[in-house]
Each structure stands twice: as structure tokens, then as C-alpha cells.
N, C-alpha and C positions, 0 to 999 in steps of 0.2 A: 566776556570770555572767563569761564571758570579756571581756576588755576590749582593744580594738584602737585604735591609733593609725594612720591612713593618711596618708602624706605623699605629695600629688599628686591634682589633682581632674580629670584628663583622663578619656577613656572608660575606662582600665584602674583608675584609683583610684575613679571614680565608681561603677563595676560591683563592685568589692571592697567597698566601703561598704553599697551596696545589699545584697549577698549576707550580708555578715556580719551587718547589721542584721536581715535576714529569718531568720538563723538563731538570732537572740536574743542576740546580742552586745551589748555597749556600745560604741558605735563614735564615735570623733572624726576627722572628714576635715580636713585642714589644706590649703589651696592658696593660693599667692601670687600667681595670676592672671597671670603672666608674658605679655607680648605675644609671640604667634606659636605659642602652644600649640598642637599639630597637630590635636587634636581639634576646636576651636572655629573652625579655619580650614578644615576640609575636608568635602568631600561625597565619599559612598564609593558602590562598588558591591559588593554581597556576591555573589559569583559565583565561588568557589575552584575550581570543576570543571572549568573549561576552561584553567586554568594551565597553562603548559608547563613550570613549575619542576618539577625531579625529586625535589627532597628530600622524603622520604617524612614526616619530623616535621613539617615546615611544611605539608604537604597535610593530615596528620591533623589539625593545631590549627586550620587554616583550615576545614576541612570540619566540624569540631565546632562551629566560632564561626558557620557559616550554619545549621547544623541547629537551634542553640541560641536563634536570635533570634525565631522565632515565639512560643514559650512564653515567653519574656523579656517580649515586646512584650504578651501577653495579660495577665499578671501586672500590668505597668504600667498597662493601662487599668483593670483592676480596681480600682487602686489610686487612680484618679482622674487618671492621667498620660495624656490623649488625645493629647497633641502629641510624639509620639516621633520624628518625622521619618523613620521606618522603613515602607516600603511594597513589596510584591513586586510588581514591573512587568513583568519579564521583561529580556533584554538581548538586543542585537543586537551581536555582535563583529563588526566590518566589516572585512574584510582581502582581500589577495588569494588566489586559489584555492589555492595550495600551502599556505598557510600555515592556511586554513581545513580543508583535508583533515586535517592534522596535529592541528588543535583538535577537529575532530568525532571522529576515532578516539578520541583521549584521553577524550572526554566519554562516547562510548559504552561505552568501557571502564570508567569510572568509575559509570555509572548503576546497576548491578547493588547497588552498596554505599552509593549516595546516591541512593535513589528521589525525594529532596526536590528534585532539580534539576528534575523536571518533564518537561516535553516538550522534544526536541532536534529541531532542524530547520533544515535549510540552505535558505536563502532566496536568491534571484537578486536581482539589483540593482534591478528593480521591487518585488519583494516587500518589501524591505527598506524603499524609499521610502515604502511603503503604512504600514508600521509605525512608521518614524522619519522624517517630512517634513524636508525639506532635504537628506538624503542624495543623494549623487550618482550618474550612472549607471554609473559605472565598476565599483564593486565590490559584491560579494555579501556574505553575512554568515552567520553561526551563530546561531541564536535559541535561547535556552534560558528556559524560561517562569517557572523558579524562582527567578532573580535578583531581587535586591532593590536599591533605593537607600536610602541613610541619610544624613540631615543630622547631622553630627556634634555639633554644638551642640545641637541639639534633644534627641537621645536622651541626652546627656551631662547634660543639665539637668533629665530626666525621671527619670535614676537617682537624682540628687542629692536631688531633690524627693520621690522614693519612700522613699529612705533617711531623710531628715529625719522623714516620715511615721511611720517604723518607730522613731524614736527618736535617730536619728544625730544628732550635733552638728557643724556645718559651720562651720569657722573660716578666714577669710582671714588669712594670715599668713604669716612666713617661719620655718620650722621648723628648728631646730638641734638635735641629738642630745644627750640627756644621758646621759653615761656615768659609772658607779660602778662601782669595782673591775673593770674589763674589760667591764662588763655595760651594754648599752643599755637604760636603765631608762624612758626618757620623753623629750619633747621641749621645747625652751623656744622659744616665739614673742617678740613685740615685747611683748606683754602678759602674758603668764603660763607658768608650767611645768605641764605635763600628763604624768602616768604612767599606764601600762598594762602588761598582761600581754605584748602583743606589739606591734612595731612593724612598720609594713609600708611599703616605700619603692616609689612607683608615679609617681616624677617624671619620666618620658620623657626627653627628651634633656638636661634640666637635673638629673637625678639624680645624677650623679658627685660634685658638689661636696658632697653631704651626707656621703659617706663619708671626708672627710679626717680628721675627729675619731677613726677608728678607724685610721688610718695604711693607708688601702686605697684604691686607684684601679680606677675601674670603666671599663672598655673600652667605653663608649658614647659616641658622637659625633652632633652634629644632621646631619641631610640637608635643605636648604632645599628647600621646594617653594612655586612661585609659581601661584596659583590664580585665573581669571578669572571674573566675573559678567557674563553676558549677559543682554539683556531683549530678548523678542520681542512684536511687537503681538498676536500671537494668544493666548488664554486655555488653549485646551484642550491644555495641555502635561503636565498631571498624570498623565495614563494612558500617555504614552509611555513605552517601554522606555528603560532606560540603554543607553549605547554605549561600545563600546572600539573605539579605532583605533589604527592603526600606530604604533610607536615609543612604547608605553605610555602613550598620552593617553586620556583618558576624556570623556565628556560624560553630564551628570546632570541631566535635566529635571525642574523641580518645578511645582506648579500656577502659573497665572497669568502664564504666560510666562517663568519665571526658569529661566536654564539656567546651571549650573557646568561650566566646562572646564578642565581642568589635565590633568598638572602637571608642573612641572619636577622633576627630580633632581639636585639640586646638591650635590655633595661639597666639603669644603674652603672652604666660606661662612662657617663659624661662625654666629653669631647675628644677621647681618646681615638686618634685615627689609626693607630698601629693595627696592621692586619696579625690575627691570632692562628696558631696551629689548629686551636679549636673551633674556630669559626670556619677555616676552610674546610675542616673535616665535616663539620656539620653540613654545609652545601654539598660538598662532593658525595657523601654517603647518601643522603636522601636522594639526589639526582640519579646517581649511577645506579641505584637499586632499581630505578624504573626503566631509566635510559642507558643501559650499561654500554651501549655501543660509543658513548662518549668517553669512555675510559681511555681511548686511543688519542682523543684530541690533546693538542700541546696546551697548556696553561701557561697564556702569555701575558697575564697581568691580573690585577685584582684591585679593589678599590673600597673606601669606606665613605659612607655617607651618614647623615644624622637626619632622622625624620621627627619632624615636632609632633609631639604627642601629648595627651591630657589623658586624666584618670578615667574620663567618661568615652575616650575614644570617639569622640563626635567633633566634627569641625565646628568652629564658630565665626560668628561675623556680626559687626554692627558697629555702632558708635561707642567709643571708649566711654565708660560711665562717668559722669559730670564735665565732659570735654564734646562741646556740639559741633565742633569743626574737626574732630579726630578720629578716625575710623581704623578697625582692624579686621582681619581674618587670619586664622591660624589653624593647625592642629589636623592637618590632613593626612598625618601619619602615611601609611602605606597606600592610601590613595590618592596621593599627590598628582600623580600623572595621569590618573582617570579624571579627576573633579577639579583639577588646579585652573585648569583655563576657564572652565565656566563659572567656578566661584569668583575669579578674577573679574570677569564680566560683570558679576554681581557687586562686587567690593566697588567698581568703577561707578556702578549706578548710584550705590548709596552715598558715595563721596561728591556727586555730581546733583544729588537731591533728584534722583530719577527712581521711580517706582520699580520694583525688584519683581523677579520672576520665582523667587522662593519667599516661604513663609519665615520672616526672619527670627519669629519666636522661635521656630525649631533648633536654632542653633545660637542659642541665646549666649551674649557675651558677658552679661553680667555675674555669671557663675564662677568666670575664670580670672576675676579680678579680686583683689583684697587690698585694703589700707594698710600701710606699714608704718 
């Protein structure tokens, strides 16, 4: 039986642990529960098909992530994990007409290769408001029925719980690499030493600090996101579609009137968890311009999360250079909840010596490491 140690318990590490345990590996997942973990702070929209990003490798990964979700959720439910935080509710992408023209053209171009996106429909302002109450009268939208919402914390917890049911051991602790004769053989936590055939790094924005023991620097930096929690008096919000609005902002309705709105994209903020007036203003200003009815919602909370990012804005995955039994994936950025579970499945396969479903050369790991 292959043994794996996975360092990092966000969406990527949790998925890797679940997939490896499902495949019969002996799995240990270690996470130190850093404040600001992106997965736990975020709510996500799974709808890569209308993105205007031109990078084909990114789109293939995100599209694969969206397609992967329904089967994954079915598996989790069969294991008794019914609170997954995932539901296909559709999306209204609310923008000015010129932007919607480009978005609709791209979506229809991609539809043949991605039938899972479902119905594509151009809506005027009134039709948009009928689907998404509180939207304004100025903008129409593009509706895509196959889009979904995701509660990051819920799906992560479901994956970890399912992995545990399949035999994985879950440890809270700070993992340090154990290196013998230039080979990574295990990790040491505050309480114990653990050894395994393969070691996997899935530590998100905090992952770079792990590699100092190998004389390597990883070019991953945190990107700060501030996210708002709103509460409406009405309860029938669970079936509302998610919404995208200009300037990269999103609105994710959940049952019982709970609304998540975000998020900022703050570079060079380090791991500063404080909420700022400027960040909150930025989110509210953009969201309320398009969905003015939310101005009456109660602001019940806010949180910060740190997306792992690189200069290329493209995730990477593979064997750590010079270390045949050490593997890593990272830099999902704002695509974490869309692509994370699928990329975790690929990371598990690499660590177990199983052929992957993606071309690893498109997500090269060599470029993000350098000797120090």
C-alpha cells in the first residue's frame, strides 16, 4: 500500500487526501489551520465558460474542475456527506451590453465542448431582476444554467470527513520536512515524526516556507481578499442564481437570506488579516451599483482570505525539482474553488504514480522554484 503525507488542508489538500484514500493509499493529512486560509473564507462561483481569460491551459483546468464537481458531490453524498456546500443554481452575469456581447459569443463558442454549461440565455434588465431580486434596472445579463455555487468551508470539510471515513488520518500541526541524504522521507510535527513513500505540498499561500530545508524558494505570494457577509429578511434565497458584476465582484446567495459578496484582489498586503474601510467600500461600491436592492441588507460580518498567486497567474503541479518522492501543486488564485478538487485528484495520481488526466507540461512546476 502506497503511503502519502499531505501538508495543507485547504480545498486542494483535502481533495488530494480524499482521492488518495479512495484509491487505497495510506494517507496522513496535516494542517495547522492558519487564519485567513482562502478555502475557509470564501464562497465560490463555478462557471469558467464565460471567462474572458485567453490562457488555454487555465481554461482547460477550470473547465475540467466544473465538469468534475457533480460526480464528486455524488460520491460524497453516498459516503454520508450531505452538507457539501455545492449546488447548481445558474448564474446571471450582469454587465453592460458590449461586455455581454463578448461574453455570450465566447460562451456559445465553448458550448459544443462543454455541454455541461446548460442553457445560455441573454436577459434584459427586467428578466434579470425576475431571477435575481434586488438587481437594478440599468443592466441586462447573460444567464448560464449549469453554473453552481460553492461554500468553501463546507466542501473542504466534507472532503476531509470522507477521507477520514476511508482511513485517512487527520492531524492538526506544523509540519517540517525530514530530509535524509538529500531525500525527503517524512515530516516532523510538534508531537511526532511521520514517514511515508510520498510527500505532498498543498499549503497554498503559506507553502513557500516549507522548502527552506531543501534550499529552494517557491515563487508563490499571498493575494488578500476581503469578503462581506450580508443578511436579507427574506428566506427564499437558496434557489437564486449566483451573480457576477463588473470589476470582478461576485454575489453568492445561500438559503435563509445569507448573501456573500466579494472580493478584493490586494497584492503586496502580505498576511495582514485586518479588514479595511477601503476594501469594504470597494466591494460595496461595485456590488450596489448593479444590485442596489442589497443596500437594505444587514452587514453581519466580513472575513479575509489569502489566495496563493504567481506572476504567471497559472497553477502549477508536479514533482519538486530534484526530489523524486516530493510533489506539489499551488497557485490556484481566485480559481481555487472551481479547479481545486479536480487539481487535487491529479495531485493524488502523481503522488501515487498513476497517469494524470492533464498534460503536466502545461502547468510546469520547474519555473516557480529556484535555488537559494
